[in-house]
C-alpha positions as CSV (number, residue, x, y, z in Angstrom):
1,M,38.7,-125.7,33.5
2,N,39.2,-128.9,35.4
3,P,37.9,-132.1,33.8
4,I,34.2,-132.6,34.3
5,V,33.3,-135.5,36.5
6,R,30.3,-137.3,35.0
7,I,27.9,-138.9,37.6
8,Q,25.4,-141.3,36.3
9,P,22.0,-141.6,38.0
10,R,20.7,-144.6,39.9
11,S,17.1,-145.3,39.1
12,A,14.4,-146.4,41.5
13,D,10.7,-147.1,40.9
14,L,8.6,-145.8,43.8
15,G,5.5,-147.5,42.5
16,D,2.5,-146.5,40.3
17,G,5.0,-145.7,37.5
18,M,6.9,-143.1,39.6
19,L,10.6,-143.3,38.4
20,V,13.2,-141.4,40.3
21,R,16.8,-140.8,39.2
22,R,19.3,-140.1,42.0
23,T,22.7,-138.5,41.4
24,L,23.6,-137.3,45.0
25,P,25.0,-138.8,47.1
26,N,27.3,-140.8,44.9
27,R,30.6,-142.6,45.3
28,Q,32.2,-140.2,43.0
29,Q,30.8,-137.1,44.7
30,R,28.8,-137.0,47.9
31,M,28.0,-133.3,48.1
32,I,28.0,-130.0,46.2
33,G,28.5,-127.5,48.9
34,A,25.8,-128.2,51.5
35,W,23.6,-129.9,48.8
36,C,23.7,-133.5,49.8
37,F,20.9,-135.2,47.9
38,L,19.3,-134.9,44.5
39,D,16.4,-136.9,43.1
40,H,14.9,-136.1,39.7
41,A,11.2,-137.4,39.8
42,G,9.3,-137.7,36.5
43,P,8.0,-136.3,34.3
44,V,5.4,-139.0,34.6
45,D,1.7,-139.1,33.6
46,F,0.0,-141.3,36.2
47,D,-2.7,-143.7,35.2
48,P,-6.2,-143.0,36.5
49,G,-6.3,-143.9,40.3
50,K,-2.5,-143.7,40.5
51,G,-0.2,-141.0,41.9
52,M,2.7,-140.3,44.2
53,H,2.0,-141.3,47.8
54,V,5.0,-141.2,50.2
55,G,4.0,-142.4,53.7
56,A,5.0,-140.8,57.0
57,H,8.8,-140.7,57.4
58,P,11.3,-138.9,59.6
59,H,14.2,-136.5,59.0
60,I,17.0,-135.0,61.2
61,G,19.9,-132.7,60.5
62,L,18.8,-131.5,57.0
63,Q,16.5,-129.3,55.0
64,T,14.3,-130.9,52.4
65,F,14.0,-128.7,49.3
66,T,11.2,-129.4,46.8
67,W,11.2,-127.7,43.4
68,L,8.0,-128.4,41.5
69,I,8.0,-128.2,37.7
70,E,4.6,-129.8,36.9
71,G,1.7,-131.1,38.9
72,E,0.5,-130.4,42.4
73,V,1.6,-132.1,45.6
74,L,0.2,-131.9,49.2
75,H,2.8,-131.7,52.0
76,R,1.7,-132.5,55.5
77,D,4.0,-132.6,58.6
78,S,4.1,-133.1,62.3
79,L,4.2,-129.4,63.0
80,G,0.6,-129.3,61.7
81,N,1.4,-127.7,58.3
82,E,-0.6,-128.7,55.2
83,Q,0.6,-127.0,52.1
84,I,-0.1,-127.5,48.4
85,I,2.9,-126.9,46.2
86,R,2.4,-125.9,42.6
87,P,4.7,-125.5,39.6
88,G,7.3,-122.8,40.0
89,Q,7.1,-123.0,43.8
90,V,9.5,-124.3,46.5
91,N,8.8,-126.1,49.8
92,L,11.6,-125.9,52.4
93,M,11.3,-128.1,55.4
94,T,14.0,-127.8,58.1
95,A,14.2,-131.0,60.1
96,G,16.7,-129.9,62.7
97,H,16.2,-132.1,65.8
98,G,13.4,-134.0,64.2
99,I,10.3,-133.9,62.0
100,A,8.1,-136.2,60.1
101,H,6.0,-135.6,56.9
102,T,4.1,-137.1,54.0
103,E,3.9,-136.2,50.4
104,D,1.0,-137.0,48.1
105,S,-0.2,-136.1,44.6
106,L,-3.1,-133.7,45.1
107,R,-5.1,-135.7,42.4
108,D,-4.4,-139.1,41.2
109,G,-4.0,-139.5,37.4
110,D,-2.2,-136.1,37.1
111,R,1.3,-135.4,35.6
112,L,4.2,-134.9,38.0
113,H,7.7,-133.5,37.5
114,A,9.9,-132.3,40.3
115,A,13.4,-132.2,41.8
116,Q,13.8,-133.2,45.4
117,L,17.0,-132.0,47.2
118,W,18.4,-132.0,50.7
119,I,20.6,-129.4,52.3
120,A,22.8,-130.7,55.1
121,L,22.6,-128.4,58.2
122,P,26.0,-127.3,59.6
123,P,26.9,-128.7,63.1
124,E,25.8,-125.5,64.9
125,H,22.3,-125.9,63.4
126,K,21.8,-129.6,63.2
127,D,19.6,-129.7,66.3
128,C,17.6,-126.5,65.7
129,P,13.8,-126.6,66.1
130,P,12.0,-127.9,63.1
131,A,10.3,-125.5,60.7
132,F,8.5,-125.3,57.4
133,D,8.4,-122.6,54.8
134,H,6.6,-122.2,51.4
135,Y,7.8,-119.9,48.7
136,A,5.3,-119.1,46.0
137,E,7.2,-116.3,44.4
138,L,10.9,-116.7,43.3
139,P,13.3,-114.3,41.6
140,R,13.0,-114.8,37.8
141,W,14.7,-113.1,34.9
142,R,15.6,-113.7,31.3
143,E,18.9,-113.9,29.5
144,G,18.3,-114.1,25.8
145,S,15.8,-116.9,25.2
146,A,16.4,-118.5,28.6
147,E,14.4,-118.0,31.8
148,L,16.4,-118.3,35.0
149,T,14.8,-118.9,38.4
150,L,16.8,-118.4,41.6
151,L,15.8,-121.2,43.9
152,A,18.1,-120.6,46.8
153,G,21.1,-118.5,47.8
154,R,22.5,-115.5,45.9
155,Y,23.4,-114.9,42.3
156,G,24.7,-111.5,41.3
157,E,22.5,-108.9,42.9
158,R,19.6,-111.3,43.4
159,T,18.8,-113.2,46.6
160,A,16.3,-115.9,47.1
161,A,14.0,-115.8,50.1
162,A,14.7,-119.4,51.2
163,R,16.1,-119.5,54.8
164,I,19.3,-121.5,54.5
165,H,22.3,-121.9,56.8
166,S,25.3,-122.3,54.4
167,P,26.6,-120.3,51.4
168,L,25.1,-121.9,48.4
169,V,23.1,-121.3,45.2
170,G,20.5,-123.1,43.2
171,I,19.2,-122.0,39.8
172,D,16.7,-123.5,37.3
173,I,17.3,-122.6,33.7
174,A,14.7,-123.3,31.0
175,C,14.5,-122.2,27.4
176,D,12.0,-122.3,24.5
177,S,14.6,-121.8,21.8
178,P,18.3,-122.5,21.5
179,S,20.2,-120.4,24.1
180,E,23.8,-119.4,24.9
181,L,24.6,-118.3,28.4
182,T,27.5,-117.2,30.4
183,L,27.1,-118.0,34.1
184,Q,29.1,-116.0,36.6
185,L,30.7,-118.3,39.3
186,D,32.3,-117.8,42.7
187,P,35.8,-119.3,42.6
188,G,35.3,-120.4,46.2
189,F,32.2,-122.5,45.4
190,E,32.1,-126.0,43.9
191,Y,29.4,-126.5,41.2
192,G,27.4,-129.1,39.5
193,L,24.9,-129.0,36.6
194,M,22.2,-131.6,35.8
195,P,20.0,-131.4,32.7
196,L,16.4,-132.3,33.6
197,V,15.1,-132.1,30.1
198,G,17.3,-132.3,27.0
199,D,21.0,-132.1,26.9
200,A,23.4,-129.3,27.8
201,T,26.8,-128.2,26.5
202,I,29.4,-126.9,29.0
203,D,32.4,-125.3,27.4
204,G,31.8,-127.5,24.3
205,E,31.3,-130.7,26.2
206,T,27.8,-132.3,26.0
207,I,26.1,-133.4,29.2
208,R,23.1,-135.8,28.7
209,A,19.8,-135.6,30.5
210,D,19.9,-136.9,34.1
211,E,23.7,-136.9,34.0
212,L,25.2,-134.8,36.8
213,A,28.3,-132.8,35.8
214,Y,30.5,-132.0,38.7
215,L,32.6,-129.0,37.9
216,G,34.7,-128.5,41.1
217,K,35.7,-125.1,42.2
218,G,38.1,-122.3,41.2
219,H,36.1,-121.1,38.2
220,S,34.8,-117.5,37.6
221,E,32.4,-118.2,34.7
222,L,30.8,-121.0,32.7
223,Q,29.7,-121.1,29.1
224,L,26.4,-123.0,28.7
225,S,24.6,-123.9,25.5
226,L,21.1,-125.3,25.6
227,P,18.8,-126.6,22.8
228,A,15.2,-125.6,22.4
229,G,13.0,-127.0,25.2
230,A,16.0,-127.8,27.5
231,R,15.8,-127.4,31.3
232,V,18.8,-127.7,33.7
233,L,19.4,-127.5,37.4
234,F,22.5,-125.6,38.4
235,L,23.8,-126.1,42.0
236,G,26.8,-124.6,43.8
237,G,28.1,-124.0,47.3
238,E,31.0,-123.5,49.6
239,P,32.6,-126.9,50.2
240,F,31.1,-128.3,53.4
241,E,33.8,-128.6,56.1
242,A,32.4,-131.2,58.5
243,P,32.2,-134.8,57.3
244,V,28.6,-135.7,56.9
245,L,27.0,-139.1,57.6
246,M,23.8,-140.0,55.7
247,W,21.6,-143.0,56.4
248,W,18.0,-143.5,55.1
249,N,16.3,-140.1,55.8
250,F,18.8,-138.9,58.3
251,V,21.8,-136.6,58.1
252,G,24.2,-136.4,61.1
253,F,27.8,-136.2,62.2
254,S,27.9,-139.5,64.2
255,K,26.6,-143.0,64.0
256,A,25.2,-142.7,67.5
257,D,23.0,-139.7,66.6
258,I,21.6,-141.5,63.6
259,A,21.1,-144.8,65.5
260,Q,19.2,-142.9,68.2
261,A,17.0,-141.1,65.7
262,Q,16.1,-144.4,64.0
263,T,15.3,-146.1,67.3
264,E,13.1,-143.2,68.4
265,W,11.2,-143.3,65.1
266,E,10.7,-147.1,65.4
267,Q,9.4,-146.6,68.9
268,G,7.0,-143.8,68.0
269,A,8.8,-141.3,70.3
270,A,7.5,-137.8,70.7
271,R,10.6,-136.4,69.0
272,F,9.0,-136.8,65.5
273,G,5.4,-135.9,66.5
274,T,2.3,-137.0,64.7
275,I,1.0,-136.1,61.3
276,G,-2.7,-135.2,61.2
277,D,-4.8,-137.9,62.8
278,G,-1.9,-140.3,62.9
279,Q,-3.4,-142.7,60.4
280,A,-0.9,-142.1,57.5
281,P,1.1,-145.3,56.7
282,R,4.5,-145.1,58.4
283,L,7.7,-146.0,56.4
284,V,10.1,-148.3,58.1
285,G,13.8,-147.7,57.6
286,P,16.3,-150.4,56.6
287,P,18.3,-152.1,59.3
288,L,21.3,-150.0,60.4
289,P,24.6,-151.2,59.0
290,W,26.1,-151.0,62.5
291,R,24.9,-152.3,65.9
292,N,25.8,-149.5,68.1
293,G,26.8,-145.8,67.7
294,D,30.5,-144.9,67.3
């Protein structure tokens, strides 16, 4: 097996005690297949009157993928969707040409634990119409004392319902007691594993909580050991061919496309629509690091 590349998280406090650890993108590894963004949020017990409240913000060229472990979150978007996501469920928002949304704790003072991921859309789908899907039921099975949940893509004979546009896989693995697993891999995929709770041991090498282990490609199986109470996120995908540019909440293939999207958001253009009554606070992106497009 190739040497494991260890990626340390960058931490950010989003306010009200909401700590996020980000491992993708990173200078060491920008993507795992089409997975191009990974935030681990919580677990956090909010104080009374406090919660997660993310104001209106735009996206292009990607799919936001929310995996909720604890708590309840209200999603609202400019297509008119309002959806509560609960533990064990997935929200998948396809930005395509452009969409805006907000995310709020359903009740302040509650506990929250989630993984927020992005999937880069391939060039032929980057400008597709925006869409939103909610998945309340996911494929689940047990291997020994571990429960596996297929979040996206295919694994063995199982296929997740999430509508994606690139060959990839996402699996949540949780166990109540110590567990030994052998994961079957596609040699054409690259893979990464991030412990969300507790540590994990990959082929005898310990990976700490919130540390992303990039495994590369060319492997057919992986030996995984987990202690009692551990939970890990396992991601894989076919290496993404097109070079991807990411800035703020945008994914694209040229500086010009991203600059145009940011300008239209700042000007309140119809491209991103309106969320509800339009009264939600609007987030402002950082200044672009370039003056013009390409």
